[in-house]
LUMKERO-305626 format. One record per residue (C-alpha): x, z, y; residue in one letter. Coordinates in steps of 0.02 Angstrom, whole numbers, plus 50000, padded with zeros to 5 digits. Each point is the difference from the previous one (the first is absolute). Last residue first. Example, Ala and Ser with C-alpha at 12.3 -4.5 7.8 and 13.67 -1.06 7.14 Angstrom:
506845035749947s
499315003349828a
END
This chain:
487975208950672i
498625011350057l
499104982350018g
498315008049912f
500404988349823q
501774999850041e
499865020149966f
498964992849836h
501014987449916h
501675009650053n
499165018349922l
499904988849832h
501734990549998k
500905015450021r
498885009649894e
500074987949881l
501894998649967l
500185019850026y
498815000449865w
501024985949883e
501675012950035y
499035016249917r
499304989249854n
498404991149971m
498844996149882d
498534985650024g
500184992150171f
497964998150045v
499285018249979m
501805007649992n
500885010449857k
501105012350008l
501895002549924v
501075015450011a
501845001149998e
500325005950160p
498755013049969n
500305015950142e
500474986050129k
498714989549917f
498755014750021f
500435004250194t
500064984650077k
498224995949943y
499485015550046a
500694999650180e
499004984750011r
498345006149952a
500295013750134e
500484987150130t
498474990649960f
498865014949997r
500895006950176l
499314979650052k
498455002249942a
499735014650094k
500554989950159e
498714986649979l
498625011449989n
498785008049878d
500754995149861y
499204993549810r
499604981450081l
498604991549930k
500704983449889e
499934985450133l
499264981649903t
500664985650013d
500364997649816k
499865016649936e
501545010849967l
500885007149838l
500714985049963p
500884997350193f
499584984150057n
501394990050095t
499394995050167n
501574993750058h
501214997049857p
501385011149979f
501564998150052k
501334989549914d
501755006149983y
499975002249800n
500265016249923y
498185002649967l
499474985349955s
500685004549790a
498465011449986h
499074982850028v
500934990049892k
499975014549861e
498335003050025l
499444979949985i
499525000949808k
499255016250011e
498764998650129p
500275013550159t
498575010850015s
501305014949922v
498785014649930e
499555014650099f
500345019549987d
501655001250098q
499715008150142i
501205016350033e
501504990949942g
500854997150157s
499764980850036a
498345002649954i
499645012450160r
501194986850096y
498564989749953t
498635010050060y
500965005350181e
500284980150025l
498174997449974h
499675011750131e
500874995750135i
499464982449968m
497895008050016h
500685008250168q
500594985550096p
498544991349949t
499944986649863m
499334984750005i
501294987049961g
501094990650132w
501105004250161k
499205020049997p
499275005550150k
500635015950061a
498595013450078d
500225015849882e
502265000950063t
501494995449903l
501394997650115k
500545021449932s
499654992449804l
501304985450037c
501365011250054e
499555015149871q
500474985649877i
501614993550091k
500645018649989d
499455002949811d
500844983849965t
499124982449949m
501464988150027e
499184985450083v
499804985349895f
500364980750020v
501925003150010d
500605002649818q
501574990050002k
500244992249849k
500945007149819q
501374992549966v
500224992049782m
501874997949963t
500824984249956l
501935002649974v
500724982349985t
501995001149958a
501674998950015v
501855003549937a
501595001750014v
500134992050193l
502005005950065e
500135012850151d
501585008949918d
499115013249957a
498974992549905d
498244988150050f
498175002049922v
498724989150106e
498305004649968a
498534986850076f
498535008850027w
498244992649948k
498925008250072v
498105000349919i
498415005450096g
498835014950015s
498105006250031p
500005017449920h
499555001149828e
498685003449873a
499774982449949g
499474983250083n
501764996250090v
500334982750067d
501864998050029r
500924991950153d
501984996249979i
501205002250110k
501834993849983q
501845003149986k
500045016350092c
501875006149971t
500855014549907l
501924999050023r
500695010449867v
501605011449951y
501244999849858i
501645009749956t
500924993449838d
500865017649912n
499174993249825h
499964981350024y
498724986350067l
499944982149917p
499614985650116r
498714989250066l
498655010049915f
498444989550025r
497955008050014c
498474992350057e
498405003850012e
499675021349983l
498415008849997g
498645007050112y
501045016950017n
498615011450083a
499105006550132s
501194999950170v
498995004650142p
500945016549974g
500405014049874k
501735004850031n
501384994949884p
500564984650112y
500904986149861v
501674992250066f
501165009649884l
499065005249858g
499324981649988a
501874995050016a
500345011949829a
498494992249911a
500434982550027l
502155005949964i
499325007649837f
499034985549948y
501494988550012g
500935014749912h
501575005950058a
501704994649904t
501435007749939r
501574990450028k
500244981850008e
498664992549947f
499664979049973i
500365003749817s
501764995749915g
500415017949964d
498695011450060l
499755007249808s
501015016150051t
498905004750153i
498505003349892d
498685008450105t
499464988550128h
500544982649951a
499695004249796y
498095000250052f
499515017549985h
498154999750070d
499225014149936w
498995001050173t
500355017350049l
501795001249900n
500844984450055s
499385005950201f
500855016149957n
501794989249945i
499874989150145i
499625015350109d
501275009449937s
501414987150038d
499785001350176t
499044986150114l
500415003650174t
498485001350123r
499864992750192k
498665004950123h
498834986350025t
499804985350109k
498374995150087m
498854986350033s
498614988550081m
500074984349951g
498244996350010l
499065015150115q
498975014449920i
498895005550125d
498364993749900e
500715007149824w
500305017750060h
501815003650048y
500655015949934k
500864990849847f
501024989850134p
500915018750025h
500094999150211q
500334987650141e
500304990449878a
501554985750015e
499364980750035k
501574991449863y
500104983150052a
499914987749838g
501334996349865g
498585000649887p
498644994050077q
498475010150021y
498424992249993i
498814995250142g
500504983349964t
500354994850169i
500505018550064e
501395001349845t
500444980950028l
500755005350191t
500855013849923t
500774988849832p
500624987850129s
499024979049976g
499054991149910q
498404997249957i
499374987549867a
498174996150024t
498494998749870r
498264992950074q
498725011449919l
498544993949953y
500464995449812h
500845016249997k
498415006649995v
499764992749817g
501555005449933r
499715018350043m
498895001849862g
499814982149933g
498574993450080m
499694981349999e
501394987949930e
500204980850016g
500434983649912g
498594996049982g
499155002549839a
500274981149967r
502055002450005g
500215018050007p
499175017250011g
498775011350088g
499845019350008h
501335011450020v
499845015749907l
499405018250121n
498434991150056p
499434997049814l
499364982949948p
498945002049834s
499614986449895g
501215005949881h
499235017449972g
499885016750081t
501025006149852s
499655019749965e
499064995949818k
501134984449947a
501565012650052n
500345006049827e
499124985349904r
500814985350084n
500234990650135l
501334990850108v
499354994750163l
501134985750091i
499904997550181r
500504985450112g
499794987249839h
501544983549988h
501435008549978s
499525014649923a
499744990049838a
501775003749911n
500675014550055v
497715007149972v
500004992449824y
501465004849915e
499765018350082k
498455000249929a
500224994249836i
501425013449974n
498965012850047d
498794996749876n
498365006549994n
499144985150086t
498854992450137i
500784988650134i
499544997950170s
500054985950128s
499885001950214v
499944987650153l
500304986049904s
501314985550006g
500404982749922k
498305004749885g
501314993149871m
500945014850011q
498685009149888s
500274985649874l
501865002649995a
500045019249989v
498644998249866a
501324983749909e
501485013149990e
498825012949925l
499924988949871t
498584990049904k
498735000850153y
498014999550012p
498884994450158m
498455009150040i
499034994650135t
499135009950140s
498485000350124v
499045013250077p
500394988950174g
501294991950090f
499914984549889a
501964999950040e
500864978849945r
501685000349993e
500675008149817h
498354997149909v
499954981650081a
501884996549902l
499114996549845n
501564995949895d
501145017250001f
498225008449967p
499664991949825h
498555012249926d
498995001550168e
498785011450007r
498615004650113l
499005015750043l
498524998150119i
499145016550087p
498414993550050s
499644994050177i
498785007850136f
499734996250164a
498565003950015g
498234990850031k
500064991549851e
500575014949877a
498425010450076d
500515019050009a
499635016449915g
501014995749835i
500734982049983t
500234989349866e
500954983750018i
499944981849948k
500964984650053d
501885005350032l
500035007549805n
500885013849959g
501375001449859y
501224987149914v
499934988350126i
501454987349919k
501274995250113a
500314980750008k
498764994850144k
499535016950005a
501415004150129i
499074985450113d
498355007549953s
500545016850031v
500584996750165s
498274991350041n
498955013749952r
501045011650103v
499784990850154e
498334996549978e
499625020349990v
501025003250159q
498704986250067e
498685011949974k
500835016250060s
500905014749981i
500124999549797l
498625012749913s
500215015749927g
500725006449840m
499325017649922r
498445003550015v
499255013649943e
500415013350136k
498884986650113l
500254994450179r
501424987549938p
498384988049953d
500304990149845g
501364999449859i
500225010949852t
501704998849923v
499835005149824k
500184982849935d
501634998550102l
500815013349865a
499354991249842k
500824983350088g
501415008950019l
500135007549805e
499764979949949i
501144991450125q
501305013949966v
499735000649813d
500284979949990e
501515000250103v
500885012549912l
501254987849885n
500294989450152e
500585016450104p
499155002850160v
500084992650169i
498265003050096i
500114990050149r
498835003850166r
500285016950022i
499405007250164a
501155003050111t
499154989950146c
498415007749966k
498094989949970q
500195004949821g
497925005250019a
500905012950131k
500435008449831v
499544988149852t
501444990749944m
501575011750044e
498715016149913k
499894988249853r
501984996649993v
500325018750028e
498775006949840k
500854986149882i
501675003750039f
499605018849993i
499244996849809d
501364989749978f
501575012950028e
498945015249928p
500314989649825t
498754996549880g
500214982750056p
501934994450029v
500905004650153a
501804998249913d
499924981750052e
499705006450189g
498334991450066l
500574992750187i
498605000450158s
500574983350120a
499474998150172n
499614983850065l
499885001550168s
499145000850167d
500905003650154a
500915012950101e
500884990450153m
500995010850116t
500624990050157f
501055005050158p
500084990050130v
501494987650030a
499284996250167e
500144980449972q
499385002949807i
498685007349992i
499284992050173r
500194984149900p
498865007049863h
500864997449819a
499585018049955k
498384996950042l
499724985649872l
501215008649860r
498715014550013g
498454989649997t
500594991649803a
500435016149938a
498425006650047s
499505017150062g
501175013550136t
500874995550104f
501135013150132t
500704993150179v
501225009550091v
500235001650194d
501414998050096q
500674982149989s
498094995450074e
498274994249914v
498914989350119t
499594985749905d
499885011049835l
498445007950021i
499234981750049t
499164996249835k
498755014650037v
499185007849826t
498915012650001g
499695016350055n
501415004750151i
500575016149999i
501125012650154q
500875014449939l
501315008650084a
499504993650160g
499285015950060e
500955014449910p
499535005249845l
498755015249950i
498584994850129g
498895002449858s
498974986550039v
501424987450003i
500115003349822i
498125004149948e
500044979850075r
501204993549882a
499355006249869v
498344992050050a
500914985850050e
500844998549806a
498445001749916l
499164985050092y
501424990449976s
499674996949818s
499734981550008s
500914999050154p
501695001949963a
500725013550098p
501154996750141l
500745015450053v
501125002250170v
501115015549959a
501085010150130p
501895004449966v
500625018049995g
500914997149827a
498495013149914m
498824988550095w
500784985249910n
499855007849826v
498255009250018a
499564983950051c
500534989649888k
499215012049841e
498245001350120l
499714982850029m
500314995149795g
498895015749960w
498644997350095v
499504981949992p
500804998749817f
499494984849916n
499754990150149f
501754994250033a
500895006850170n
500894991950128i
500945015750078h
500894995550180v
501185015950042a
500134998350186v
501805000750119g
501205010150069k
500805006349806k
500375016249992p
501775004949988v
501225001649868m
501995006450022i
501394996149915h
501645009850016h
501724993650081a
501575012950038m
501494996250124f
500795021550052r
500635002649808g
501644996050026g
500364986749852r
498684989950075s
498144992849948l
499345015049902d
498324993149954i
498345015950003p
499194998049852d
498314993049969g
498344998450116e
499615008550156v
498034996750043h
499114999650151y
498695009050078s
500725018949981q
500005011949875n
500994989549871p
499194996149856f
499565004149814l
499005012250062k
498734986250066r
499994991449857l
498325012449940s
498924989450124a
500464985549910n
499155008349873a
498735007150064f
499264981350061l
500494991749848n
498915012449909g
498554995650131f
499964983549953g
499955005849820g
498495010950031e
499114981850060i
500844987049877d
500205009549854i
498555008950034w
498874985150045s
500584990749833d
499565016949872v
498215000450100k
499944983649975t
500414985650127a
498714985250028g
500414997950178t
498235009650019r
500645013149909y
501465001850144s
498695004550113l
499295016149916e
501655005549965y
500505001150175f
498765009650080t
500385013949854d
501894999250060k
499715008350188k
500935015149929k
501354991149919t
500214991250194l
500335014050109y
501455007449847l
500724985250016a
500074997650172l
500855017650010k
501344994449904k
500284985650085i
500245010250169m
501025011849908n
501134985449948g
500074991350161r
500475018050086e
501265003749879q
500724983150009f
500055001750203t
498954992150094m
500604988250144k
499674984549916r
498305006249956l
499785000650183a
500884984050047e
498804990549893g
498864997050134k
500764987250074d
500564991549828r
498115002949935g
499334991950149y
501264985450001q
499064993949828l
498385003450047a
500284989150167d
500764987949851a
498404999749911v
498734997050138n
498295001449889l
498864983950060g
499744996449818e
500195014349872v
498314999549923a
499735011849825s
498364997349967n
498895013849940a
498895006949842i
499314985049924l
499265007649807e
500924992849833g
499385015049928t
501825006449920i
501294989750105a
498875002050183d
500314987150089f
501224996250146v
499444985550103p
501184991250114i
500065000450194g
498684995250104k
501194998350140d
500455011750167i
500805013549880g
499675017650016e
500925012050112l
500325019049967w
501385005150137q
501635007050037g
500934983249996t
499294995649837i
498525006749875y
499144988749919h
498234999749939q
499004990849861i
498704992650070k
498025003249958k
498704986249989m
END
């Protein structure tokens, strides 16, 4: 029988034992065995630690782009995963949440790269001055832990559960060892295989053991991080493992919880909120057949609305068709296994010792397209407990399936108390259109819930719902829910980083943090800093400007220009009792005047003002005061460029404004967008082109493709005839939906891929030559290029279309010419 394989220590392996059988949840068919005996877990953990150096050395930008690339790669493979997901009992919607939700986590975490510095470690918070003289200070840095992230996952989300955790530890620079639950591990294995095959991650960044390994924690070390998703009982057992305690290993637990949804007193039948509530509860009961750690287990409603909720919810559940999840008419699949069905039955039986089953039947199930006896099917079960303060089972026993219990409350205070009787949950929700009710519930209930959703008519259509954890929000909860946190944007990444306080001089800490610290030594720029490209600007690069005296007329004119007539600037008779002594310069005028002092006027690498991050005016400036500016590079941040602009990065400049006595009077952090150097392409001047043409001979062989030298020259001549407007009788071949993106690629510094096919040319076929020989083709090429230059000299505002890139102006034709000639001249070894 086939065994589910594991990827550890750089190879795919099988366990040597027979293993645990894994069945198709719909048909009961044996899929494979999950065997783990004989795997060297200690070696796998050490392999990850050793190989993790590659991840740790990457910058946050490099890690983020790597994760984004992986997300794009996996998205193209998603159809294969859906077919496997159906075998877990998941419908198309269930599978979408698991599969594409997992990929969404990769995308979301990849975007976090924009919030981190362009280096392998993070700098947290603000600098701390530890001395009056300003020569001794402190900061906090966060570096990747030198261990592995051990993820012990539940069966219900084999893809999402793996990727929502791995995306975070990869972003932090820490490798992962993943242990999916056996019953759905074949799906996790399939995704892991594609990840390994892609080669996008460095070796060792992902290892996967598809099964239960009881010794997994025996060799964890202090630099490792362990996360667990599953039952609260198992989680507590693992958390108390002697090795976890001895090595002080961080342990994050996300356990099942009895999540509660509250219907506000205002949400009576006939209101949008009542309908929203019924829809939300029905959804959370039946999505993934209720096998969600965030599903609604307790339905808490005003006592006068219990009957209405029970009736309407019953009607809603009547519409839930159960069966083969591949069928479009099926709305709910099965549980993961027959064993899970038995567990749910036992839990319902315990709860029903006092509560009453008001919908569904444990012994009867109707299915579509599937055999109810062979599959792990169960009916949605709705219970009702009229005395929820007496029946503790409804707050302590969870049926991990399509099961929930209605219970009444008299006052909102009681609703809060009931929600807290679950002793900690991952999520709670309240459906109300009364913001006072919402506030009272949230503030009083928040201590017991990791997330609270307030749902009403305003946000229902756009809401992601009660049961959807989001990558940028923390996922976890207190008490029974495990007491841990996952995801949460930057918060989640920091879980895998070691925070360290560092102390030293501003100059030293500038070098350590990669951020200029006020008071640090300046590096005098040899020329104006705005003349440098992004790569050439150094941390601490600085310039001191000339001086300017602020006049009375300056202040009055600025008031008239901006309409800012605050009395301190315009009415000097009203200064008594104020902090001002004379006519005072506007703070924004000081900023503007400072910019006038430090901005370089000529066109150069600085392409735009990108904003202002902080600004402080330390004392008033009056007319006749003199100022100068010290401008220093504070930090450099890489950025993605998606539109029609050249590659660039952000430079943060620390602007210090001093008066004539060298006293600091204002500070600001100014952001500029600075272009990166273009050192990929050779500039195609007249001389350079003629040099290349002179080297091209009839017998030259291409490095790629089938073109002959003359075919290449005739092809270039033809494109110049398009660029001069001589040929325009064609349609743009690029589909409209991607044309903007293709057009924007003119501005990047990426070379054309080898063997790129011209739209009018038949693939792998050479056109008939138009000229007798290569020399004549060269002559016609030169004539066509001169016509192109003349056209745009006489028509500088002209826009002409290109077959691939659409409408293009003069500058864009220049960009295309540079790329195009570089591509073909390199093809024949001319450059």
